[in-house]
C-alpha positions as CSV (number, residue, x, y, z in Angstrom):
1,M,0.0,0.0,0.0
2,R,1.3,3.5,-1.0
3,A,0.5,6.8,0.3
4,L,1.5,10.1,-1.2
5,I,1.0,12.6,1.7
6,Q,0.9,16.3,1.0
7,R,0.9,18.9,3.9
8,V,-1.7,21.3,2.7
9,T,-3.3,24.6,3.8
10,R,-6.5,23.6,1.9
11,A,-7.6,20.7,-0.4
12,S,-10.8,19.5,-2.1
13,V,-12.0,16.8,-4.5
14,T,-14.7,17.5,-7.0
15,I,-16.7,15.0,-8.9
16,G,-18.6,16.4,-11.8
17,S,-19.5,19.9,-10.6
18,A,-20.0,18.9,-6.9
19,V,-17.3,19.1,-4.2
20,R,-17.2,15.7,-2.5
21,G,-14.6,16.4,0.1
22,E,-12.8,19.5,1.3
23,I,-10.5,20.3,4.2
24,G,-8.5,23.2,5.5
25,Q,-5.1,22.7,7.0
26,G,-4.1,19.0,7.0
27,F,-3.1,16.1,4.8
28,L,-4.1,15.3,1.2
29,I,-3.4,11.6,1.0
30,L,-3.3,9.8,-2.4
31,L,-3.8,6.2,-1.7
32,G,-2.7,3.3,-3.9
33,I,-3.3,-0.4,-3.2
34,T,-1.7,-3.5,-4.7
35,D,-2.4,-7.1,-4.8
36,G,-1.0,-8.7,-1.5
37,D,-2.1,-5.7,0.6
38,T,-4.0,-6.5,3.8
39,V,-6.1,-4.8,6.4
40,D,-2.9,-4.8,8.5
41,D,-1.3,-2.7,5.9
42,A,-4.2,-0.3,6.0
43,V,-4.1,-0.1,9.7
44,Y,-0.3,0.3,9.9
45,L,-0.3,3.0,7.3
46,A,-3.3,5.0,8.6
47,D,-1.7,5.0,12.2
48,K,1.7,6.0,10.9
49,T,0.0,8.9,8.9
50,V,-2.1,10.4,11.5
51,K,0.8,10.6,13.9
52,L,3.3,12.2,11.5
53,R,4.9,15.4,13.1
54,V,5.4,17.6,10.0
55,F,3.8,20.8,11.1
56,T,6.0,23.5,12.6
57,D,6.3,24.5,16.2
58,E,7.1,27.7,17.8
59,N,10.8,27.1,17.0
60,D,10.1,26.5,13.3
61,K,10.8,22.7,13.7
62,M,8.6,20.0,12.2
63,N,7.3,18.7,15.5
64,R,3.5,19.1,15.5
65,S,0.9,16.4,14.3
66,L,-2.4,16.8,12.8
67,A,-4.1,16.6,16.2
68,D,-1.8,19.3,17.6
69,V,-2.8,21.7,14.9
70,G,-6.5,20.7,14.5
71,G,-5.9,19.4,11.0
72,G,-8.0,17.3,8.7
73,I,-7.5,14.5,6.2
74,L,-8.6,14.2,2.6
75,V,-8.2,10.6,1.2
76,V,-8.3,10.1,-2.6
77,S,-7.9,6.8,-4.2
78,Q,-5.0,6.8,-6.7
79,F,-4.3,3.5,-8.5
80,T,-1.8,5.2,-10.7
81,L,0.7,5.3,-7.7
82,Y,1.3,1.7,-9.0
83,G,2.1,2.7,-12.5
84,D,5.1,1.0,-14.0
85,C,6.9,3.2,-16.5
86,K,9.8,0.9,-17.3
87,K,8.7,-0.2,-20.9
88,G,7.7,2.1,-23.4
89,N,5.7,5.4,-23.0
90,R,2.5,4.1,-21.8
91,P,2.4,3.0,-18.1
92,S,1.2,-0.4,-17.0
93,F,-1.1,-0.5,-14.0
94,T,-1.2,-4.2,-13.6
95,A,0.3,-3.9,-10.1
96,A,-2.7,-1.9,-8.9
97,A,-5.2,-4.1,-7.1
98,R,-8.7,-4.7,-8.8
99,P,-11.6,-2.9,-7.1
100,E,-12.9,-6.0,-5.5
101,T,-9.7,-6.1,-3.6
102,A,-8.8,-2.4,-3.2
103,V,-12.2,-0.9,-2.1
104,P,-12.4,-2.9,1.2
105,L,-8.8,-1.9,2.0
106,Y,-9.4,1.8,0.9
107,E,-12.4,1.7,3.3
108,A,-10.4,0.1,6.1
109,F,-7.7,2.9,5.8
110,I,-10.4,5.7,5.9
111,A,-12.1,3.9,8.8
112,R,-8.7,3.7,10.7
113,C,-8.0,7.3,10.1
114,R,-11.6,8.3,11.4
115,Q,-10.8,6.3,14.6
116,S,-8.2,8.9,15.4
117,G,-10.9,11.5,15.9
118,L,-9.6,13.7,13.2
119,P,-12.0,15.1,10.5
120,V,-11.8,12.8,7.4
121,E,-13.1,13.6,4.0
122,T,-12.8,11.3,0.9
123,G,-13.2,11.3,-2.9
124,E,-15.1,8.4,-4.4
125,F,-13.2,5.2,-5.4
126,G,-12.9,4.8,-9.2
127,A,-14.5,8.2,-10.0
128,D,-13.1,10.8,-12.3
129,M,-12.1,13.4,-9.7
130,K,-10.5,16.8,-9.9
131,V,-8.2,17.5,-6.9
132,D,-7.4,21.1,-5.9
133,L,-4.9,21.7,-3.2
134,C,-2.3,24.3,-1.8
135,N,0.8,22.3,-0.8
136,D,2.2,23.9,2.3
137,G,6.0,24.1,2.4
138,P,5.9,22.2,0.1
139,V,6.0,19.1,2.2
140,T,5.3,15.8,0.3
141,L,6.1,12.5,1.8
142,W,6.0,8.9,0.3
143,M,5.2,5.9,2.3
144,D,5.1,2.4,1.0
145,T,4.3,-0.6,3.4
146,A,6.3,-2.9,1.4
147,Q,9.4,-0.7,2.4
148,M,8.5,0.0,5.9
149,R,8.3,-3.2,7.6
């Protein structure tokens, strides 16, 4: 399971002409799921994410978490995080999990984030979405459970 986490001052996701999810300060999380991922991966990654200390304190050090700053989370499914660009010019997405595998894990990740008590908004799995954000810093982090354990 992969997460591209962006510290934002604001982020929203729109489907068609309707805003589906919107946050102020917090994390925009683009979440990719591959075959072999489990609920344990979703729980581990969600727990790690909500505890990240990447917001600055009074000494301008990255030392505060989402809870410390009253931040929110916007989770957007992103199968293209498993795009393979090794051959040719058209990425292969065969490493991305099929929806019947990915949807329950996407939902498990969201549920675990919500258990933290933080406000959590989402996109819609598999939808054509427009994501708008203001990256703060910029701060962008990549986490992959295959490389973290």
